[in-house]
N, C-alpha and C positions, 0 to 999 in steps of 0.2 A: 385294254381293250382297243381295237383299231377302229377308228371313226370313219373309216372308208369302207365301202362295199359295192358290190355289184348285184344288180338285178337284171336277169334276161327275160325279154318278152319276145316270143316268136311270132311273128306275123303269119296268119294262115290265109289271109286273102291277098288279093292283088293290089292292095291300095299303095300308093306312092308312100315312101319312107317319112316324108314330111306330114303326112296326115296324121301321124301319131301325136304331132305337136299341135295341131289344130282341131282334131276330132279325136276323143270327145272333148267337149268344152272343159270338163273337169280336170283333165290332164294339162291343158294349157293353164288354168287357174294355178295349179299346183306349181308348175314351173315359174309363173309370175310372182307367186307370193312367198314360196318357202326360202328359209334362210340357209337351207342345205345345198351343197354343191351337187347338183345332178346333171348328169350328161346322158343323153340317149343316143346310142350307136345303131346304125343297121347292121345287117349280117356281114357286111364286108369291113366293119370296123369304122365307118365314117361317122363322124358326129352330125346328126341330124337336128338337134335342139338341145338346149341347155338352160339351166337356171341362171338368173343373174349373179347369184353366189359363185357358181362354177365359172362363169367369165370373169368375175373379179379374181377368183383364185388363179387364173391363168393370165391374168392381166388384159383380158379381151374387152373391147367395148362392143362388139358386134359378134354374132355367132359365126359369121364367115371367117372370122380369126381362128376359131377353133377347129373348123372342118379339116384343115391340113394336118392337124395333129393326129387324128385318128385314135383308135383305142390304144395302139402301141406307144403313142406320144404322151399318154396321160398314165401309163402303167410302169411299175418298176421292171428291170429286165427279168428278175425272178420273182415268183409268188412265194409266199411263206412255205409252201410244201415243197419248194426247190424246183417246181416246173417253170420252164420258160413261159413268159406272159403270152407270147404269140400262140404257143401250143395250147395253153389253158383256155384262151379265147375260142380256138377251134373246138376244143373238148366240150365248151359250154354250148356251143352252137348245135352239136350233134344230138 
């Protein structure tokens, strides 16, 4: 069983990407308390927030250090089905 996974949430309003990390309060609490490595990306693949476990996994002490990685920087070149990760990301967003 692969311990890594992806969950996609599509924003339907015009809220800024970082609002996901501060609103609602429950999301912020989850990211602050979980032992799971969770990263939240916007539709362009930029990391907008992450759990402490994710930051530790990538050796980052602040979220700003993860932002340049983007979704491509934390994904293998190919997904298990043989699809390139960048292509799979686009399919997921459609």
